[in-house]
Every structure is written in structure tokens, then in C-alpha cells.
N, C-alpha and C positions, 0 to 999 in steps of 0.2 A: 591634526587628527589622523589616526591610523586609518588606512583604507579598509572598509568592510567589503570583503570579496563576495559575500552573499549577494549583494546588490549588483555586482558585475554579471552574475549568471542571467539576470533578466535581459541583458543586452544581447545574449545569444539565444534568446527565445525559451529559456528554461525557467519554470517557476519552482520556488522553494516552498514546500509544505513542511509542517513540523509533525513528526510522529510521536505526539505526546499530548495528553489533555488531562487536566485536573482542575478542581474547583479553586485550588489555591492561586493558580496563575490567572484565573478569571477575576476572582475577587480582589486580588492585589493589584490589578491593573497591568500586570507584566505581559499578558497576551496582547492587550490593546497596544502596549508600547512596541512589542515585537512586530506587530502588523504595521504599525505606522513608521517605525524607524529601521527595522531590520530586514524588511523585505519578505516577511512571511506571508504567503498568499493562500494558505489552506492548512487544514488540520486532518490528521488521520488518527483514529483510535482503534483499539481491538480489546478483546477480553483481558489480555495480559496488562494492557495499559490501565483499564478500569480497576483491576484487581490492585495494582500498585497505588493508584489514586485513592481508592475508597477504603480498602482494608487498613484498620487501625488509625484512620485519619479523623481527628475529632471535629474537623470542619463540617463533616456530614451528619453529625449527631443530631443536630436540631431537626434536619430534614427527615432523618430516620425516625425520630420521636413523632413527627407529624404523621408519618406513614403509619406508625403503630396505632395512633389515636384514630386514624381514619379507617382502621381495620384492614390495611393492605397486607397481602401475603409477602413473603420474603422476595420472590421474583418481581412482584409488583413494586416493592420498595426499590429494588435494584433499578428497575426501568425509570421510576420517578427520579432517582438520583442521576442516572446516566442521561436521560432525555433532558433534564434541566440544564446540565452541563453542555450538552450538544446545542440546545436552543440559545443559550447565552453566548457560546462561542460563535455560533452562526450569526448572531446579531452583531457581534464585534467584527466579523469578517464581511458583513453585508456591503459596506462601501467598496470593498475589493470586488465582490460579485457584481455590483452595479457598474463600477468603472471598467471592468474587463468585459462587459456585455455577456455575463454568464459563463465565462471561460474559467475563471478562478474564483476564489472566495468560498470554497466548499469545506464542510466539516463532515468526515466520514464516520459512520457508525456501523458495526458488523451485526448481522443476524446471528442468532445463536449458533455457536460451532456444532452443536448437536445436530444441526439440520444440513450439514455439509453433503450428505448423500440423499437428501430428501427434497426433490424439485418442488412439489406442491406446498410443502411446509415452508420452504424458503420464500416462495412467491407471496404466500399469505402473510408471513411475518414482515417482509419487505414493505408490502402495501400498508400494513398496520403501523409500522414505524414511521413511514412517510406521512401518513394521515395524522398520526398522534403528534409527532414533532412539529409538523406544520410550518416548515420553513423551506423557501425555494432553493436555498443553497446548502442542502443536505444531500450527501451521497450515501446510499445504502451499500455496504460491502457484502459481496457474495463471492464465495470461493470458486476458483476456476476448476471445478471438478467435473466429471461426466454428468452428474446431476445438476451442477451449477450452471452449465452452458444454456440449457433450455430455460432455466430460471432467469438468467440474465436477459434472454430474448423476451420473455414474457413481461418482465418488470420494465424494460425499456419500452416495450409496447404500450405499457400503462403511462408512459411519460415520466418515469421516475429516474433520476440520475443514479448511476451505478458505478461503483468502484469495484472491479473484479480483482480479487486478491489471491494470494498464494500461487502465482504463476512462476514456473521454473523453466519449462521447456518452451522452445520456439513454436513447436506444433500446438501446444496448449494456448500459447498467445494467439496463434492463427485462429483457432477455434473460438477464442474470445471475441476477436475482432468481427468474425463472421456472424456470431450470435448477436452482437451489437447492430450490425447492419440489417439482419433479419427483423430485429425488433423495430428499427426505424422504417423498414419497408412495410411492416404491418401498419404502422402509423400513417404512412403516406397513402396506403391503400384506402384507409378510412377518412382521409382528408384532414388528419390531425397534424399539428406542428412536428417537424422532425428535429427541432432544435432541443435535443436532450443530451446533456453533457455526460461523459463517461471517461474513466481512465482504466488502464490495464496495469495492475501492479506486479512488476516483474522483480522477483527477489534476487539478491546478489550474494551477500557475504556467506549465507548458509551454504551456497554451492561450493565456494572455495574451501570452507571448513571440511565438508564431507569428502571432496575430491583430494584435498591435501592429505587427509588421513590415509586414503587408499594409495596415494603416491608414496607416502612415507613407509608404508608396509612393503611396497615394491622396492624402494631404495635399500631397505634392510636386507632383502633378499638378492639384490643385484650382484652379479659376479664380476663386474669390471667397473673401473673408475668412470669410463665413458658412458656406460649405461646409467650409472648413478647421477652423473652430471646432467644427462638428458632428462631424466625423471625429475630432478630438482628444478630444472629450468621451467617445468610446467606448473610448479606450485604457484598459487595465487593468480593464475592467468585465465582460468576457465570462465569465471562469473562474467568478467568484463567482455571476453571474446563472445560468449553466448549472448549478452546484451546487445552487442554491436550487430550481431547477425539478426537478432529480433528487430532491431531498428530498420534493417534492410528489408525485412519482411513487411514491417509497417508501411514503409514507403511504397512497396510494390502493391500492397492492398489498396492504398488510397490513391493509387493512379488508375485503378480499373474503372471501366465504364460504369459498372453498377454503383460504385461509390460517387462517381461524378454526377450521376443522376440525383443522388440524394443530396449532394453538395449544392447543386443548382436550386434545391428547395430550402436551403438554409441549414443543412446538417453540419455539426461540428465533428471533426476528427476525434476519435477516441485516442487520447494521448497515452503514450507509454509513460508509466511512472516507475522510477527506480526506488525499490524498497529494500529493507534489510541493508542499509547503507552504512552501519557502524562497523568498523574494521574489527574483526574478532582476533586476528593474529597481531600481537604487538610488534612483530618484525616488519609488518607492512605499514605504509603511510596510513595515518588515520583519516585521510581525505581521499584514498585512492578510488572510492566508488562515487566520488563527485568529479574530481579532476579529469577522469578518463571517460566520463559519459556525458559531457556538456554538448548539448545539441538542440536544434530548433524543435519547438513544439513538444517538449518533454517536461516532466515533473521529477524532482528529486525530493522525496520525503525523508527528513533526517531527524534522528533523536536529538535531544538538546546538546549532548556532548559533541555530536558531529557538527551541529550548527555553530557552536563556539569555536570549534577548530577550524571550520571552513571560513568563517568570518575573519579569523586571524591569519590563515596561511594557505587558503586555496590558491592554486595556480590556474586561473580560469582562461580556457581557450576552447575553440570549437574542435573537439577531438573525436566525436562519436563516429565520424566516417573516415578516420585515418587508420592505416595499418589493417585494412580489412583482409588482406591476403594472409597476414600474420594471424588474425582472429580465426579464419577458417583453418589454418594450419594447426593451431592449438587444439581445435575440436577434433581434427583428423588424427592428430598425434595421440590424443587421449583414447580415441576409439581404437587406434592401432595397437596400443599396449594392453587392450583387453578390458578397459573400464567401460561398462555399458552405460552411456549417458542417460538413455531412456529409463533404465532401472533406477539410476541415482535420482532423477528428477521425480519419479513416482514415489520413491522413499521419502524424499524431502517434502512432497506435498502431504503425504500421510502423516509425517512427523510434524508438519506445520499445523495441521488440524488438531493434532493431540496437544500441541503447544498452546492452543487456545482453549481446548476442552478443560485441561487441567487447572489453569488459572480461573476459568469461569466457575468450575465446580468449587474450587477453594474460595473464591469470592462469595458464592452463595452460602458456604459454610460460615465464613467470617461474618457476613450479614446476619445469619441465623443466631450467631453467638451474641452479636452486638444487640439485636432485637431483644434477646432474653435478658441481657444486662440492663438495657434502657427500660424495659418493661417493669423492672423491679424498683426503678427510681421513683 
């Protein structure tokens, strides 16, 4: 039997989560099989994933019809569909949650992308989602925006697991980790348990796509072959370099005295989660964002096509802390040629929110159309 390289990742302390969820894989038993035999230890979802799963999929028609009969609004029907899938997926992953002592086995659901800049609205929706779904192994996804950081702190303080999403810069990751710690410190101050799981979702391929476009423009304007070669050598390098530096920041944060005090009370480290791990450029390896970022106490959430590719031909080794000097040099070289990484990361986060707002809006419209069709039946 061929080796399933996904299973090797666990040997290095990395958990594999799947960036995909639909009723089809729940009902067919495929998700249960992947959890039991493929080493899948968590699920992440987002508005784009739910749009793909629900829009035009007849498997949801019966539940939509039930919602219509119950007098539910379109947003209420959406939540009924999404929450049911989240609950059923969480139940399938519950054995992983139990056996890992609450480290793995989570299913993530995102608050409305329209709340990305609304702290109070995010907190209220996170609490409502948590209470309604009513599963201990659910994580509420909150974007790592300026408004999101205080929301993360407050939601963690409520004892609700959080997946902080849309992180691109190391500085935003640091703010995420500090918000998590402040939330735990609030719990410690009132005598509550500080064992509240969290992950920080650090995005990868979108960085290279945007930086590569800028590099290509500079290559076209280069006046020498040496300059062209230097610029070309930086393509496809920034996301992994950036992630390696984020991991070093992670290690430094969790060596501090303030963290050690929380750890002594049973707190779990907020793991870095590698997201956006499907390779967008066909010239690059389809598992480059897996092979190069294997490391202890991390998560890699992969879409189905990357899971299949990795199972087949990942080259698994502990690489997250090798070539750190090269990683720092890549970042320095990018800055030296005039590409403002802070600006790029800010653009990516704004675009990321938009990439969730548009499918969410589209899904609501698709559901509205479906409700009108089924109401006539």
C-alpha cells in the first residue's frame, strides 16, 4: 500500500485540518472516513466555502423547505443550514477532540464578514453562534483586523474557542497572540479556567500571488540581466519566508514570563495555522506550502486538492526552522527593491474580507431565489 504522507505530519507535531465543508461529505460518510483513515483532525469553513456547498445543491432543498414552513427569513435559513452542518461535522470530530484533550477536533465557522470592522457586533455574533451551535469543539472565526483584536480578547475571555483569520503580517500575528493572552488573563483574574483553545490563521499563497505580480512588473522594466535574475529569484519566496519569521515570533511570545504564568494554570498555546495553502502558480510545487512549513505545534488547513496531493507526494521533514537567515534575507531584499510589505499585507487583508463579503452576499441571493422557487412547489 502506498504511503499516506498526511499521516507523517503528525509525527512532527503538525495537525492536518481540511479547508472544506459540505453536507455531501457528511451524509456520504466521506468526512468520517477521512477523519478515521486520512488523519484529518479539524475542519475550517468560510462564507466562500458555504456558498460553494449550498448554492445550487439539491441536498439542502428539504431543509430549506422546512425553513420556509417554519416562517424563517433567508438569513435564518442560511444559519439553520450552516449550523446543522457545523454541528454534524463537530460530532464526527468529537472523538479527535476527546482523544487530543481539547487540542484538535475543531470545526470553524466565521462570523458575518460584514462585521470585520465592528468589535461589538463581532463579539455578540460570536457568543450567539457558540450558544446556538452548542458544541465544545467549535471555533468561531474572527478576522485579525484592528476591530477584530479586541473582539478576540473579549470572546476568549468568555471561554469561547477562536480561530483568528486573515492574518498576513507578522505584526498582526503578534497582536493576535497578545489579544489571546489578554483574554486568558481576564479569565484567570476571575478564577475561570484558562484552557481555551485558539489558532492564528496565517495566510500564504495569496502573498506570493500579489508579490509575484509586483516582481514581474519590475522584471519587465529591468535594465540588466543581473537585475532580472535577482528579481526572478525572489518569486514564490515571500510567503514561506514570512511564515518562518512568524513562527520565530510565536516561539518568542510563548517563552515569556507572562505566558509561563498562564501555562502553569493549564493554558494551551495558540497554534499557528497555515491557511491559503493551495498553490496558485502552476510553476510551483502543489505542496510547497506544506513541505516547507512542517513544524511542531502547528496546523496546516488544506483544501481537498492539496490533501490529495500531499497524501500522494509530500516530502515530510521538519523544515520550519531551517534557512532562517535566507528567510530574513528574502524579506530584506523585497523591502530593498521598494516593495512595501506592510502595504501589501494591508491590501491582502482588505481583499480577503471582500472575498468573503461577495460570496456571502451571493449566497444570500441564491438562497432568496431558492426560497422563492420552493415556495411555489
